[in-house]
N, C-alpha and C positions, 0 to 999 in steps of 0.2 A: 700309379701308386697313390693311394689316398693320403692326403696331407694329415700329418699328426700334429694336432694343436698342442702348443706348449702352454701350460698353466703357470703364469708368472705370479710368484708370491713375494711379498715384501719381507725383509728380515725383521725379526722381533728382538727387542732388548732396549738398551739405553746407551748413552754416551757415544752415539754414532759420529764418526769423523772426528773423534777426539784422540789426541796422541800425546805421548810423553817424549821429551827430548833427553837423549843420553849421548855421551861421548861428543859433546859439542866443542868444536874448535873454531878458529877464525875462518876456516874454509869449508867446513862440513858439519853435519849434525845427523844423528840417527834418531828416527821416529819410531816409537812402538805404540801400537794401537792400545788405547785405554777403554775401548768399547766393551760393553757387557752384552754379547749377542747370545740370546737363548734359542733362537731359531734362525738359521742362515738365509733362508729364502732361495729363490732361483738365481743362480750365478749369472752375472753379466759377462758372457764369454764369447770368444770368437765363433765357437760352434753354434751357439744360439743365434748370434747375429747373422751368420751365413745361412742358417735355416730360414730366417725371416726374408732375406734377399731371394732365396730360392723360391719361397712361397709367392712372393710378389711377381717374380718372373713367370712362374707357372700360371698364375692368375691372368696375366696379360696374354699369355700364349693361348689359353683356353678362350678368353674373350675374343681374340682375333679370329679364331677358328669359328666361333659362333656367329660372328659378323659375316664371315664368308658364307656360312650356311644360310643366314637370313637373306642375303642377296640372291643366292641360288633359289631359295624358296620363292622370293618375290618375282623372279624372272621365269622360273619353270618349276612349279610345285611338283610336277610328275617326276622330275629327275633329282629331287632333293635326297640328300643322304640321310635325312632325319626320318624317323618313323612317321607313318601317316597321321597318327594322333597328334604328334608334336608339330607336324607341318600345319595341320588344321588350327591348332591352338595359336601358333605364331602368326598365321595369316589373319586370324580373328583379331589379334592384338594390333597388327599393322593396320587393318581396316578401321579399328577403333581410333587409332592415332590419326589417321587421315580424316576421319569424321570430326574429331576434336579440332584439328587444324583448320578444317573447312568452316566449322562453327565460329572459331575465333576470327577467321578472316572475314566472314560475313557479318559479324557483330562487333565491329570496332567500337571502342569506347566513344560515346558522344556522336556516333554515326546516325544521321537522320536520313531516311529514304525520302526522295522527292525534293531535296534541298537544291536551290539554284546557286551556282558559283560562277563568278565573273573573273576573267583573266585578261591581261594585256597581251598575252601570247597564246599560240596554239600549243596544246599538250600532245606529247607522243603517246602511242598506243600503250607503251609500258607504264607511263605515268597515269594514264586513264585507268588501267587495270589495277595498279597498286593502290589507287585512291577511290576505286569503285565509282568512276565517273563515266558518263555517256555524253557525247555531243549531240544535242537534239537537232535533227535535220529532217523531220517528217518521215523517218524510216519506219519500216515494219519490224516489230520485235516479237519474238516468240514468248508467249506468256509464261511457260514453265521455266524459261531462262531468267526471267525478271519478274518473278511472282510477286515479290513485295512491292515493287514499283507499280505493277498493274493493280494490285489490291488498293493501293493508296490513290492512284490517279484516274482509275476507270470512271468514265462519265456517267455510267449507269445505263440500264436497259432503256429507260424512258427517253434518254437523249441520244441513244446510240445511232439513230438515223440522221440526226441533224448536227451533232457536235463536229467541230472542225478537226479535233484530234482527241486522243485518249479514248477512242472507241474500239470495241472488239470487232475483229474481222477475220477473214480467212487468210491463208498464206499468200494469196494474190491481192489482198487489199479489199475484198468485197465485204461490206458491212454485214454483220449478223450478230444476233444475240444468242445463237445456239452454242452451247458450251462444247459440243463435239467438233463441229467444223470451225468454230471461232477460236482458232489456236493462236492467233496473233493480235496485236493491238498497234494503233498508230501513234507514233511519237509526235510531240508538239513541234511546231516550226516557228521559232522566235526571231528568225533572221529579219533584219530591217525594221523591227518594231520597237517602240519605246516602252520601257517598263513603267508601270504605274501602280501606286498603292491601292488596294481594293477598299471598297466601302465609301460612304459619303463623308465628306469633310464636315467637322463640327463647327468650324469657325469661318473659313474662307468660302466666298461665293463668287459666281460669275457676274458679268455686268448686269444681268437681269435678276440678281439676288437668288439665283438657283444654286444650291450647294454643288460644289465640284464632286462628281460621282465616279469613282473608280470601278463601279460594278462589283461582281463577284470574283473571287480568286480564280485566275486562269481564264476569265472571260475576255473575248476579243472585241474591240471597238474600232470601227472604221474612222478614218480621218474626216474632219469636217472643219468648216470655217464659221466663226461666230456670225450669226445673222445681224445685218445692219442695213440701213436705208440711206443711200447717198442723198445729200441735199445740195442743191445748186440754186443760187440767186441770180437775177438778171436786172439790168438797169433799164429804166423806161426810155432812155435815150440811146438804146443799142443801135449800132450801125446797121444799115440795110445791105451791107456788102461784107465780104470776107467770111471767115470761118463761122461767125455767128449771125449770118444773114437771115433775113426773114424768108421762111420757106413758102409762105403763101397766106392767103386770107380765106376765111370761111364766108358763108352767105351773110353773116351778120357784120362782116367787116373787121372782126377781131384778128389781130395779128397772131401768127403761130411761129414761134422762134425755134430754131434748130441748132444743133452743134455737129461739128465734124466728128467729135469723139472726145474722150477724156482718158487719162491714165493716172495710176497711183504713183506718186514719187516719194522717195525717202527724204527726210529733212536735209536741207542744203541742196547741193547739186547732184547727189547720187541717185541712181535709179533703184527702185525697190527690187529685191530679188524675187522672182516668180518661178513657179514650177508646177508640178503635178500634185503637190501635197503641202499642207500647212505644218510646219515643224519648227522647233527651236534649234539653235546650234547644238551639234551633237558630237559625241566621241564614242567610237565603236569598241566593244569588248567581245571576247570569245566566251560564249555561254555554255555551261555544262550542267548536268543534273545528276544527283547521286542516286544509286540503286542499291 
């Protein structure tokens, strides 16, 4: 049954809620309305209030039935109890809502694609997805799944054959600039490398007055040791025996002195730490990149 709307009207007149007292005693008083009402308006009655309650109840009941129908539509449109035109309309609205939610998720406020983030701990897959983060580990990524990241980080066709990472390739990792077969790209591999600010320093220089150069953004540099020339002096009265013995003379009779070897030592009695790379003391982080 269609709900019959009640038109509520206010009373008209003056002296509303004004009363005269009669027959007043110590224990009681009689009040007589002194209002001058020219039009009574809609009465505030039990019947009208129950009608409001019934309307609210029916509205909730209809809403719940519609929700059940929407779920049925979403799971199986063919079995929906709604007419086909209504089902199509609802599904279109649902898809629009999904697209809007996807847009909001993919375009967070202040979200920058390609931003590096460092953490003292490893993040879970749930945390990575919620914050749109990837752990860079030289993996292959499908371009259509990370289109914005590819658009920003792609090395370019001219460097595709030589770049260490961010190059276009096939699903098996074969480099190619072809947009048909080149469906993937190679992620960067920062593990074990020290971060460095790009560009030439405007103030600080190396020992030979060459500006410290961080090269271009994302460019890799191999480790190296600063060039130096060892200098050793000898005494004219050097012994002819022991570790600094004369190794022989030439035809002119000049002495040729030799050494058993030498080593680098740290100040004091400690030995210098040596290894396969020149590096400062370090602290490792977990690195992630936004997409």
